[in-house]
C-alpha positions in Angstrom: -5.3 33.2 28.9 -1.5 33.4 28.4 -0.9 32.1 31.9 1.2 28.8 31.5 -0.2 27.5 34.8 -3.6 26.9 33.1 -2.1 25.5 29.9 -3.4 21.9 29.5 -3.7 19.0 27.0 -7.0 17.3 26.7 -7.1 13.5 26.3 -9.9 11.0 25.8 -9.6 7.2 26.2 -10.6 5.4 23.0 -12.0 1.9 22.6 -8.6 0.3 22.4 -7.8 1.8 25.8 -5.3 4.3 24.3 -5.3 8.0 25.0 -6.1 10.3 22.1 -4.9 13.8 22.1 -7.7 16.3 21.6 -5.6 19.5 21.6 -3.9 22.1 23.8 -5.6 25.0 25.4 -6.2 26.9 28.6 -8.5 25.6 31.3 -10.9 27.7 33.5 -13.6 26.9 36.0 -16.7 29.0 35.6 -20.5 28.8 36.1 -22.3 27.7 32.9 -25.9 28.6 32.8 -26.9 25.9 30.3 -25.3 23.2 32.5 -26.6 24.7 35.7 -23.4 24.5 37.6 -19.7 25.1 37.8 -17.9 23.6 34.8 -14.4 23.0 33.4 -13.9 24.9 30.1 -10.9 24.4 27.9 -10.4 26.7 24.9 -7.9 25.9 22.2 -4.8 28.2 22.2 -4.7 28.2 18.4 -8.2 29.6 17.6 -10.0 29.9 20.9 -12.5 27.1 20.0 -14.1 25.1 22.8 -12.2 21.8 23.3 -14.0 20.8 26.5 -17.1 21.8 28.4 -17.6 19.5 31.4 -19.9 20.2 34.4 -18.2 19.4 37.8 -20.7 16.7 38.9 -20.9 16.4 42.7 -21.0 12.6 42.4 -18.2 12.1 39.8 -15.0 10.6 41.0 -12.0 12.8 40.0 -8.5 11.4 40.4 -5.3 13.4 40.7 -2.3 11.6 39.3 1.4 12.4 39.2 0.8 16.0 40.4 -0.1 17.2 36.9 -2.9 15.0 35.8 -6.7 15.0 36.6 -8.6 12.0 35.3 -12.4 11.3 35.5 -15.2 9.5 33.7 -18.0 11.5 32.0 -20.1 8.5 31.2 -19.7 4.8 30.9 -16.6 3.9 28.8 -15.8 7.7 28.3 -12.7 8.7 30.3 -11.2 12.2 30.2 -7.8 13.6 31.3 -6.3 17.0 31.7 -2.5 17.1 31.6 -1.2 20.4 33.1 2.0 22.1 32.0 2.7 23.1 35.6 1.9 21.6 39.0 0.5 24.9 40.3 -2.2 25.0 37.7 -3.2 21.4 38.4 -3.5 22.2 42.2 -5.6 25.3 41.5 -8.2 23.4 39.4 -8.1 20.4 41.8 -9.1 22.8 44.6 -12.0 24.1 42.5 -13.2 20.5 41.9 -12.9 19.6 45.6 -14.7 22.8 46.6 -17.7 21.9 44.5 -17.8 18.4 45.9 -17.0 19.5 49.4 -13.8 17.5 49.7 -10.4 18.2 51.2 -7.9 19.1 48.4 -5.4 16.8 50.0 -7.2 13.7 48.8 -6.1 12.0 45.6 -9.7 10.9 44.7 -12.9 12.8 45.4 -15.4 10.0 45.4 -15.6 6.3 45.9 -16.1 4.5 42.6 -19.5 2.9 43.2 -21.8 1.6 40.5 -25.6 1.6 41.0 -25.8 -2.1 42.0 -23.0 -1.6 44.5 -24.8 1.4 46.1 -28.0 -0.7 46.5 -26.1 -3.5 48.1 -24.4 -1.2 50.6 -27.6 0.6 51.4 -28.9 -2.7 52.8 -25.8 -3.4 54.8 -25.1 -2.0 58.3 -22.6 0.8 58.6 -19.0 -0.3 58.2 -15.8 1.4 58.8 -14.5 3.7 56.1 -11.3 1.7 55.6 -10.5 -1.9 55.4 -8.5 -3.3 58.4 -5.3 -4.8 57.0 -3.7 -7.8 58.8 -0.4 -7.1 60.4 2.4 -7.4 57.8 4.0 -10.7 59.0 5.1 -13.9 57.3 2.4 -16.0 58.9 -0.3 -13.5 57.7 0.7 -13.6 54.0 -2.0 -16.1 53.0 -4.7 -14.0 54.8 -3.4 -10.8 53.0 -3.5 -12.6 49.6 -7.1 -13.7 50.2 -8.1 -10.2 51.1 -6.5 -8.6 48.1 -8.0 -11.1 45.7 -11.5 -10.8 47.2 -11.8 -7.1 46.8 -11.1 -7.0 43.0 -14.7 -7.7 42.1 -16.0 -4.7 44.1 -15.1 -1.1 43.0 -15.8 0.4 46.4 -13.7 -2.2 48.3 -10.9 -1.7 45.8 -10.9 2.0 46.7 -10.9 1.3 50.4 -8.1 -1.2 50.1 -6.1 1.2 48.0 -6.5 4.0 50.6 -5.5 1.6 53.4 -2.4 0.4 51.6 -1.4 4.1 50.9 -2.0 5.4 54.4 -0.1 2.7 56.2 2.9 2.5 53.9 2.0 -1.2 53.6 3.7 -1.8 50.2 7.2 -1.2 51.5 6.5 -3.5 54.4 5.4 -6.2 52.0 8.6 -5.8 49.9 10.7 -6.2 53.1 8.9 -9.5 53.7 9.7 -10.5 50.1 13.4 -10.1 50.8 13.1 -12.2 53.9 11.2 -15.0 52.1 13.8 -15.1 49.4 16.6 -15.3 51.9 14.7 -18.1 53.7 13.7 -19.7 50.4 10.1 -19.7 51.6 8.4 -20.8 48.4 4.9 -20.7 49.8 5.4 -17.2 51.0 6.8 -16.1 47.7 3.7 -17.5 45.9 1.4 -15.5 48.2 3.4 -12.4 47.6 3.0 -12.9 43.8 -0.8 -12.9 44.3 -0.7 -9.9 46.6 1.5 -7.7 44.3 -0.5 -8.7 41.2 -3.7 -7.9 43.0 -2.4 -4.4 44.1 -1.5 -3.7 40.4 -5.1 -4.6 39.5 -6.4 -2.0 42.0 -5.5 0.4 39.1 -4.4 3.3 41.4 -1.8 5.9 40.2 -0.8 6.8 43.8 0.1 3.1 44.5 2.0 2.9 41.1 4.2 5.9 42.1 5.3 4.0 45.2 5.7 0.6 43.5 7.6 2.0 40.5 10.0 4.2 42.4 13.7 3.4 42.1 13.6 2.0 45.7 10.8 -0.5 45.1 10.5 -1.4 41.4 13.1 -4.3 41.3 11.5 -5.9 44.4 8.1 -5.6 42.7 9.5 -7.4 39.6 11.0 -10.0 42.0 7.6 -10.8 43.5 6.1 -11.2 40.0 8.8 -13.9 39.2 7.2 -16.4 41.6 4.0 -17.3 39.7 2.5 -20.4 41.4 1.6 -21.8 38.0 5.3 -22.1 37.0 7.5 -24.9 38.1 10.5 -22.6 38.2 10.5 -18.8 38.8 11.3 -16.5 35.9 14.5 -14.5 35.9 13.1 -11.1 35.1 15.4 -9.1 37.4 18.4 -10.8 35.9 17.2 -9.8 32.4 16.6 -6.1 33.5 19.9 -5.7 35.3 22.3 -7.8 33.2 20.9 -8.5 29.7 19.0 -5.3 29.1 21.7 -2.6 28.8 21.0 1.1 29.0 23.0 2.6 26.2 23.6 6.3 26.1 24.5 7.2 22.6 25.2 10.7 24.0 25.6 11.0 27.8 22.3 12.3 29.4 23.2 14.8 32.1 19.7 15.4 33.4 19.2 12.9 36.3 15.4 13.3 36.3 15.3 12.4 32.6 17.5 9.3 33.2 15.3 8.2 36.0 12.2 8.7 33.9 13.6 6.6 31.0 14.6 3.7 33.3 11.2 3.8 35.0 9.3 3.8 31.7 11.2 0.9 30.3 10.7 -1.2 33.4 7.0 -0.5 33.7 6.5 -1.3 30.0 8.3 -4.6 30.6 6.0 -5.4 33.5 2.9 -4.6 31.4 4.1 -6.4 28.2 6.1 -9.3 29.5 5.5 -10.1 33.2 1.7 -9.6 33.6 -0.5 -12.1 31.8 -2.8 -10.9 29.1 -5.9 -9.6 31.0 -9.1 -11.4 30.4 -12.3 -9.8 29.2 -13.2 -9.1 32.9 -9.8 -7.7 33.7 -9.1 -5.5 30.7 -10.0 -2.3 32.6 -8.0 -3.1 35.6 -4.7 -1.9 34.1 -6.0 1.3 32.3 -4.2 3.5 34.7 -1.0 1.6 34.1 -1.4 2.3 30.4 -1.9 6.0 31.1 1.1 6.0 33.4 3.3 4.8 30.6 1.7 7.1 28.0 2.3 10.3 30.0 5.9 9.2 30.9 6.7 8.9 27.2 5.2 12.4 26.5 7.4 13.8 29.3 10.6 12.1 28.0 10.2 13.4 24.4 9.4 16.9 25.7 12.5 16.9 27.9 14.8 15.6 25.1 13.4 18.2 22.7 14.2 21.0 25.1 17.8 19.9 25.3 19.1 21.4 22.1 22.7 20.4 22.6 21.8 16.8 22.9 20.0 16.5 19.5 22.7 18.5 17.8 25.4 16.2 19.1 23.5 13.1 18.1 23.2 14.3 14.5 26.8 15.4 14.3 27.9 11.9 15.2 25.4 10.2 13.0 26.6 12.0 9.9 30.3 12.0 10.8 32.2 9.7 8.4 34.6 8.8 11.3 31.8 7.3 13.3 32.2 3.5 13.4 29.4 1.1 12.4 28.6 0.0 15.9 28.1 3.5 17.1 26.1 4.5 14.1 23.8 1.4 14.7 23.2 2.6 18.3 22.4 6.1 17.1 19.9 4.8 14.5 18.2 2.6 17.1 18.0 5.6 19.4 16.2 7.7 16.7 13.9 4.8 16.0 12.8 4.8 19.7 12.7 8.5 19.8 10.4 8.7 16.7 8.2 6.0 18.2 7.8 7.9 21.5 7.0 11.1 19.5 3.7 9.5 18.4 2.4 10.3 21.8 2.9 14.0 21.3 0.0 16.3 20.3 -0.1 17.3 16.6 1.4 20.7 17.1 4.3 19.4 19.1 4.8 16.5 16.8 5.1 18.9 13.8 7.7 20.9 15.6 9.6 17.7 16.5 9.8 16.4 12.9 10.7 19.8 11.6 13.5 20.0 14.1 14.8 16.5 12.8 14.5 17.7 9.2 16.4 20.9 10.0 19.2 18.9 11.7 19.5 16.6 8.6 17.6 13.4 9.3 17.0 12.7 5.6 20.7 12.9 4.4 21.6 10.7 7.4 19.0 8.1 6.5 20.4 8.1 2.9 23.7 7.0 4.4 22.4 4.3 6.8 19.9 2.8 4.4 22.8 1.8 2.2 24.7 0.0 5.0 25.1 -3.8 5.0 23.8 -4.2 8.5 20.2 -5.6 8.2 19.2 -4.3 11.7 20.4 -0.8 10.8 18.5 -0.8 7.5 15.4 -2.0 9.2 15.5 0.7 11.8 16.2 3.3 9.1 13.2 2.1 7.2 11.0 2.6 10.3 12.3 6.1 10.8 11.7 6.9 7.1 8.1 5.6 7.5 7.5 8.0 10.4 8.8 10.9 8.2 6.7 10.0 5.2 3.6 9.5 7.3 4.2 12.9 8.9 4.9 14.9 5.8 5.4 13.3 2.3 5.8 16.8 0.9 8.9 17.4 3.1 10.5 14.2 1.7 9.6 15.1 -1.9 11.1 18.6 -1.5 14.3 17.1 -0.2 14.8 14.6 -3.0 14.1 17.2 -5.7 16.7 19.6 -4.3 19.1 16.6 -3.9 18.6 15.7 -7.7 20.2 19.0 -8.7 23.5 18.1 -6.9 23.7 14.3 -7.0 23.7 11.4 -9.5 20.5 9.3 -9.9 22.1 6.3 -8.2 22.5 8.0 -4.8 19.1 9.8 -4.7 17.2 8.9 -1.6 14.1 7.5 -3.4 16.4 5.4 -5.6 18.1 4.1 -2.5 14.7 3.2 -1.2 13.7 1.4 -4.4 17.0 -0.5 -4.5 16.4 -1.6 -0.9 12.9 -2.8 -2.0 14.4 -4.7 -4.9 17.2 -6.3 -2.9 15.2 -7.4 0.1 16.6 -10.7 1.2 13.5 -11.7 3.2 11.8 -14.7 1.4 8.4 -13.1 2.2 9.6 -9.6 1.2 8.3 -8.0 4.4 10.7 -5.0 4.1 9.9 -4.6 0.4 6.1 -4.5 1.1 6.7 -1.7 3.7 8.9 0.3 1.3 6.5 -0.2 -1.5 3.7 1.4 0.7 6.0 4.3 1.4 6.8 4.8 -2.3 3.1 4.8 -3.1 2.5 7.5 -0.5 5.2 9.6 -2.0 3.9 9.4 -5.6 0.2 9.7 -4.6 -1.2 13.0 -6.1 -3.9 13.1 -3.4 -1.4 14.3 -0.8 0.5 16.7 -3.1 0.2 20.4 -2.6 -0.8 23.0 -5.3 0.0 26.6 -4.7 -0.3 29.7 -6.9 3.5 29.8 -7.5 4.2 26.2 -8.2 2.5 22.8 -8.5 4.1 20.1 -6.5 2.4 17.4 -8.5 3.8 18.2 -11.9 7.3 19.0 -10.6 7.6 15.8 -8.5 6.1 13.5 -11.1 8.5 14.9 -13.8 11.3 14.3 -11.4 10.2 10.8 -10.6 9.7 9.6 -14.1 13.0 11.2 -15.3 15.2 10.0 -12.4 13.5 7.1 -10.6 11.1 5.1 -12.8 13.9 3.3 -14.7 15.2 2.0 -11.4 11.7 0.7 -10.4 11.0 -1.0 -13.7 14.5 -2.5 -14.1 13.7 -6.0 -12.6 10.5 -6.1 -14.8 12.2 -5.2 -18.0 15.2 -7.5 -17.2 12.9 -10.6 -16.6 11.0 -10.0 -19.9 13.9 -8.9 -22.1 13.9 -9.8 -25.8 17.2 -11.7 -25.8 15.6 -14.1 -23.3 12.7 -14.5 -25.7 15.2 -15.6 -28.5 16.5 -18.4 -26.2 13.1 -19.8 -25.9 12.0 -19.6 -29.5 12.3 -23.3 -30.0 10.0 -24.0 -27.0 7.6 -21.3 -28.2 7.5 -22.7 -31.7 6.6 -26.2 -30.5 4.1 -24.9 -28.0 2.1 -23.1 -30.7 2.5 -25.5 -33.6 1.9 -28.9 -31.9 -1.3 -30.6 -32.7 -3.7 -32.1 -30.2 -2.0 -35.5 -30.4 1.4 -33.8 -29.7 3.2 -34.6 -33.0 5.4 -31.9 -34.5 4.0 -30.1 -37.5 7.4 -30.3 -39.2 10.9 -31.4 -38.3 13.7 -29.4 -36.9 17.4 -29.9 -36.6 17.0 -29.8 -32.8 16.3 -32.9 -30.9 12.6 -33.6 -31.2 10.4 -34.5 -28.2 9.0 -38.0 -28.2 5.4 -38.4 -29.0 4.7 -39.6 -25.5 5.1 -36.1 -24.1 1.8 -34.5 -23.4 0.9 -31.0 -24.4 0.7 -30.0 -20.8 4.4 -30.8 -20.5 5.2 -28.6 -23.5 3.3 -25.7 -22.1 4.8 -26.2 -18.7 8.3 -26.2 -20.1 7.6 -22.9 -21.7 6.2 -21.5 -18.5 9.3 -22.5 -16.6 11.7 -20.7 -18.9 13.8 -17.7 -18.1 11.2 -15.2 -19.2 8.9 -16.0 -16.3 11.1 -16.8 -13.4 10.3 -19.9 -11.3 11.8 -18.1 -8.2 8.9 -17.4 -5.9 10.7 -14.4 -4.4 11.4 -12.9 -7.8 7.7 -13.4 -8.7 6.6 -11.7 -5.5 8.9 -8.7 -6.3 7.5 -8.4 -9.8 4.0 -8.5 -8.4 4.9 -5.6 -6.0 6.3 -3.6 -8.9 3.2 -4.3 -11.0 1.0 -3.2 -8.1 2.9 0.1 -8.0 2.7 0.6 -11.7 -1.0 -0.2 -11.6 -1.4 2.6 -9.0 0.5 4.9 -11.4 -2.0 4.1 -14.2 -4.9 5.0 -12.0 -3.5 8.2 -10.5 -1.0 9.6 -13.0 -2.0 10.8 -16.4 0.3 11.6 -19.3 3.5 10.7 -17.3 2.7 7.0 -17.1 1.1 7.0 -20.5 4.2 8.3 -22.2 6.3 5.8 -20.2 4.2 2.9 -21.3 4.2 3.9 -24.9 7.9 4.7 -25.1 9.0 1.5 -23.3 6.3 -0.7 -24.9 5.7 -1.6 -21.2 2.4 -3.4 -21.6 3.9 -5.9 -24.0 6.6 -6.7 -21.5 4.2 -7.0 -18.7 1.9 -9.4 -20.6 4.9 -11.8 -21.0 4.2 -12.6 -17.4 0.8 -14.1 -18.4 2.9 -17.2 -19.0 4.1 -17.4 -15.4 3.5 -20.6 -13.5 2.7 -18.3 -10.5 -1.0 -17.5 -11.0 -0.8 -14.5 -8.7 1.8 -12.9 -11.0 -0.3 -13.6 -14.1 -3.2 -11.9 -12.4 -1.1 -8.9 -11.5 -0.2 -8.5 -15.2 -3.8 -8.9 -16.2 -4.8 -6.3 -13.5 -2.3 -3.9 -15.0 -3.9 -4.2 -18.5 -7.4 -4.1 -17.0 -6.6 -0.7 -15.3 -5.4 0.6 -18.7 -8.5 -0.5 -20.5 -10.6 0.8 -17.7 -9.5 4.4 -18.5 -11.2 4.1 -21.9 -8.5 6.2 -23.4 -8.3 5.9 -27.2 -4.5 6.4 -27.2 -4.2 3.2 -25.0 -6.8 1.5 -27.2 -4.8 2.1 -30.4 -1.6 1.0 -28.7 -3.3 -2.3 -27.7 -4.8 -3.0 -31.1 -1.8 -2.1 -33.1 0.5 -4.2 -30.9 -2.0 -7.1 -30.9 -1.7 -7.2 -27.1 -4.9 -9.2 -26.6 -3.1 -12.3 -27.8 -1.3 -13.3 -24.5 -4.5 -12.7 -22.6 -6.5 -15.0 -24.9 -3.7 -17.6 -24.9 -3.9 -17.6 -21.1 -7.6 -18.1 -21.3 -7.2 -21.0 -23.7 -4.4 -22.5 -21.7 -6.6 -22.4 -18.6 -9.0 -24.7 -20.4 -12.2 -25.5 -18.6 -10.9 -24.7 -15.1 -13.2 -22.3 -13.3 -10.8 -20.3 -11.3 -9.8 -16.7 -10.6 -7.7 -16.3 -13.7 -10.7 -17.5 -15.8 -13.0 -15.0 -14.1 -10.6 -12.1 -14.4 -10.1 -12.6 -18.1 -13.9 -12.9 -18.7 -14.4 -9.8 -16.6 -12.0 -7.9 -18.8 -13.9 -8.7 -22.0 -17.2 -8.2 -20.2 -16.1 -4.7 -19.3 -15.3 -3.9 -23.0 -18.8 -5.2 -24.0 -20.7 -3.3 -21.3 -18.8 -0.1 -21.8 -19.1 -0.6 -25.6 -15.5 0.3 -26.4 -15.9 0.1 -30.2 -12.3 0.0 -31.3 -11.4 -2.9 -29.0 -14.7 -4.7 -29.8 -13.9 -4.6 -33.5 -10.3 -5.7 -32.9 -11.4 -8.7 -30.8 -14.1 -9.9 -33.1 -12.2 -9.5 -36.3 -9.1 -11.2 -35.0 -10.1 -13.7 -32.3 -13.8 -14.5 -32.5 -13.1 -17.9 -34.2 -11.1 -18.9 -31.2 -13.6 -17.6 -28.7 -16.9 -18.6 -30.2 -16.8 -22.0 -28.6 -16.9 -20.4 -25.1 -20.6 -20.5 -24.4 -20.8 -20.8 -20.5 -20.9 -17.0 -20.6 -22.5 -14.8 -23.3 -19.6 -12.2 -23.3 -18.1 -13.1 -26.6 -21.4 -13.5 -28.4 -22.4 -10.2 -26.9 -19.2 -8.6 -28.4 -20.0 -10.1 -31.8 -23.6 -8.7 -31.5 -22.2 -5.2 -30.6 -19.8 -5.4 -33.5 -22.5 -6.3 -36.0 -24.8 -3.6 -34.7 -22.1 -1.0 -35.1 -21.5 -2.2 -38.7 -25.2 -1.9 -39.5 -25.2 1.7 -38.1 -22.2 2.6 -40.2 -23.7 1.1 -43.3 -26.9 3.0 -42.8 -24.9 6.2 -42.6 -23.0 5.3 -45.7 -26.1 4.6 -47.7 -27.5 8.0 -46.8 -24.6 9.6 -48.8 -25.4 10.0 -52.6 -23.5 7.4 -54.5 -22.3 10.0 -57.1 -20.3 11.7 -54.4 -18.6 8.5 -53.3 -17.8 7.4 -56.8 -16.3 10.7 -57.9 -14.3 11.1 -54.8 -12.5 7.8 -55.3 -12.3 7.7 -59.0 -8.7 7.0 -60.3 -7.0 5.9 -63.4 -4.5 3.1 -64.0 -1.5 5.3 -64.1 -2.4 6.9 -60.8 -2.8 3.4 -59.3 0.6 2.3 -60.4 2.2 5.5 -59.1 0.5 4.9 -55.8 1.8 1.4 -55.6 5.4 2.5 -56.3 5.1 5.2 -53.6 3.8 2.7 -51.0 6.9 0.5 -51.7 9.3 3.4 -51.3 7.5 5.2 -48.4 9.2 5.1 -44.9 7.2 3.7 -42.0 7.3 7.0 -40.2 5.1 8.6 -42.9 2.2 6.4 -41.9 -0.1 9.3 -41.2 0.6 11.1 -44.6 -2.1 10.7 -47.3 -0.7 10.0 -50.7 -3.5 10.7 -53.2 -2.7 11.3 -56.9 -4.8 14.0 -58.6 -7.6 12.8 -60.8 -6.9 13.4 -64.5 -10.3 13.3 -66.2 -9.0 13.7 -69.7 -7.0 10.4 -69.4 -8.8 7.4 -70.9 -9.8 4.8 -68.3 -10.4 1.8 -70.5 -7.2 0.0 -69.3 -8.3 0.1 -65.6 -10.0 -3.3 -65.6 -6.7 -5.0 -66.5 -5.0 -3.5 -63.4 -8.0 -4.3 -61.3 -7.8 -8.0 -62.4 -4.1 -8.0 -61.4 -5.0 -6.7 -58.0 -7.8 -9.3 -57.6 -5.4 -12.1 -58.5 -2.9 -10.9 -55.9 -5.7 -10.6 -53.3 -6.9 -14.2 -53.9 -3.3 -15.5 -53.6 -3.0 -13.7 -50.3 -6.3 -15.0 -49.0 -5.2 -18.6 -49.9 -2.0 -18.0 -47.9 -4.1 -16.6 -45.0 -6.2 -19.8 -44.9 -3.0 -21.9 -44.8 -1.6 -19.8 -42.0 -4.7 -19.8 -39.7 -3.7 -20.6 -36.1 -3.7 -24.3 -35.2 -6.2 -25.6 -32.8 -4.7 -26.8 -29.5 -8.0 -28.3 -28.3 -11.3 -28.9 -29.9 -12.9 -25.6 -30.6 -9.8 -23.5 -29.5 -7.0 -21.7 -31.3 -3.5 -20.7 -30.2 -1.9 -17.4 -31.3 1.8 -16.5 -31.6 2.7 -13.5 -29.5 5.5 -11.4 -30.9 7.7 -9.7 -28.4 9.0 -7.2 -30.9 8.3 -3.6 -30.1 7.7 -2.9 -33.8 4.3 -4.5 -33.4 3.2 -1.5 -31.5 3.9 0.5 -34.6 1.9 -1.7 -36.9 4.9 -3.7 -38.2 4.4 -7.0 -36.4 4.8 -9.5 -39.1 4.0 -12.4 -36.7 0.6 -11.0 -35.7 -2.5 -13.1 -36.2 -4.3 -12.8 -39.5 -7.8 -11.6 -39.0 -10.2 -14.5 -38.6 -12.7 -12.6 -40.7 -10.7 -10.3 -43.0 -12.7 -7.3 -44.2 -13.7 -7.2 -47.8 -12.0 -4.7 -50.1 -13.8 -1.5 -50.4 -14.1 0.8 -53.4 -12.0 3.6 -54.7 -8.8 4.6 -53.0 -9.6 2.4 -50.0 -9.7 -0.6 -52.4 -6.3 0.3 -53.8 -4.9 0.8 -50.3 -6.1 -2.6 -49.1 -4.8 -4.5 -52.2 -1.6 -2.6 -52.2 -1.1 -3.4 -48.5 -1.7 -7.1 -49.3 1.0 -7.0 -52.0 3.4 -5.3 -49.7 2.8 -7.8 -46.9 3.4 -10.7 -49.3 6.7 -9.4 -50.6 8.1 -7.1 -48.0 6.9 -7.9 -44.5 8.7 -5.1 -42.8 6.5 -2.4 -44.5 2.9 -2.6 -43.3 2.2 1.1 -42.9 -1.2 2.1 -44.2 -3.0 5.4 -44.7 -6.0 5.7 -42.4 -8.6 7.9 -44.3 -11.3 9.1 -42.0 -14.0 7.4 -44.1 -12.2 4.2 -45.0 -13.6 2.2 -42.1 -17.1 3.1 -42.9 -16.7 2.1 -46.6 -14.9 -1.0 -45.7 -17.9 -2.2 -43.8 -20.3 -1.1 -46.5 -18.5 -3.1 -49.2 -18.5 -6.2 -47.0 -22.2 -6.3 -47.2 -22.4 -4.8 -50.8 -19.9 -6.6 -53.0 -22.0 -5.8 -56.1 -20.8 -2.1 -55.8 -17.2 -3.0 -56.6 -17.5 -2.7 -60.4 -18.2 0.9 -59.9 -14.5 1.4 -59.4 -13.8 0.8 -63.1 -16.9 2.5 -64.5 
């Protein structure tokens, strides 16, 4: 089995008429009992598994091509090919096939390709000669020859007979001699006939004829014949392009003459297929399958020959990474590697692995790092294509390189950061290069293709690296376009946007120039949307959309890494600024980012959203959208519907308590009413639980005296925000008289009433009948519960008893006098008792009893 003569690659032809590599193994011909006949067996060289078991059918047409290929059809639309490493092995198996079929091994095809209907037709005809009689090859016979070639194309058996006749009589070279005579005589009619003849011979789909036509001696004359299409007023100048315009550039001189000839031949044949020949019709698509195979196997041979020449690749890399290499030379080297990698896709998987590992060992990644930073757009584009081949082949190899590189280099010159910068700086208005690079980045940060071994986990190591060294580069455009200093510039526009009434008159005057009353509200809103926060530039908006798509992918597939980043950078708040964008697709990207976060149903995220009041920009976008029934409207409704269906209690309570007044007028869906119902049902359940606890326990637990209350109040004023989670509870002194408590309680109630009256005055203004507008603070402090601009709850909860009552009233006092301190203690049972007291105000006197 180690005999290299029998070493073969197995190929099958897929639906797109492309050859798929099925593996490498060793072929043998043996009798198989199950198939009742001699069969071809190919066993994989890696594990001995059976790659192919094919009975040698006496009626199957086997074709021998290029001395090392055997091609045949097993069934309709299922073609197979064996590519031998050595010609001797191909000849040996070919003899076995011919022996079974009773044929002379000297033939190139064992059977006439006859379908069933053809056989029936020929059975009814009288005996005919085995070969077609060709007219003599003369100028006055060209029309007759053209008619003959055209007429046989519809009949498989006649195509075979014509091909044999052309091959046996050396007819093609005679035709090409006539072509030269017609050109010298400027015989246009003869040239048109020769076009039909040569095109028809190509459609015979015979590898043996291709070898003659595409030889160095004949190929340029074949191209010349195909220039004279009768349908064209003037002939094309394909030969001029191939000889003068298309230059063969040797980045490093190729000494192997056979390799040089193979490269020239492949380029010219590819040109004939792609440029010269018209796109085949549905009825002609199978006519050129052998031509496609001819090109495919040529490419395999070229890559294999280049790989075997170790000095060649080493010299190419040496010049590519040499600082003394000029830009033009480096451009040629990069373009060579692009073509080389493209050709490598024809290799079987094992050989392709070896190919890319060789490139990595020689230093392809450091070389790409250099050329991707060049100013030449063509070079950067070619380098991106090479990088895509490497990432597709082995993302782990690329990740390992960049992590090793980070130990020796600054963040700015890391390969991934170079890739990100190329994505951000793409000059294409449609961001074609940026889209390609974004896809590569997504592959690199996808945990699904990261390896986990006993010694190390690639996922955690690489994600730590990426978030420490690269994420700030990726999010820089997003953070820059939503920065707070830009928000300050637009405060005036924001203020008017949120405070103008429906008739567009300012609620109070400003020292700034005041818009005239003729300006509609739409204009005010539009001016805000066109400010510097949300860039008008379509290209910038597209770039931000790409970045958001990548960040959304991170939310879905990364865990604590992206969570920590979002929390630390207050990233969601910055993203939601883009809800104001005039580009709806960008607003939808921002909304999709938030939707993915909420979809995780993570309470850390939920607390972050509620404390930062981050539903405001979403609800503002919904209200701005008005009655328009569009994608933005549906996406926002779906977000709230998800919260309702999944019964996310913390978000439901936040939405109902803070925004229900603004949303209750929306009745074309039942989402918001459903949220209110869920909220009330949850309150009832909590009240039932609370009522089941003996009242004596509740009253004793929260019993306090006046002095303790005053001490608490003083402590709240002096407490730092960071101590938000520490409970400050004064000990209960039972010996202290409690008669003076009602006086303090009355003071607190007066303060509370004053605060409630302020809240009523500060309710958000309606921008349209039945709708509210909310101010959205861009301060990161809101995420920590210190957002003094956040919307006052539309239905503020009633004060509960005991310590909870004191906390609520104290917080009210603090907010009224010192807006920067809003930190509250969250006792585990406070929420339950808040809800109880809303429905049971009569229990409040129990505090002073």
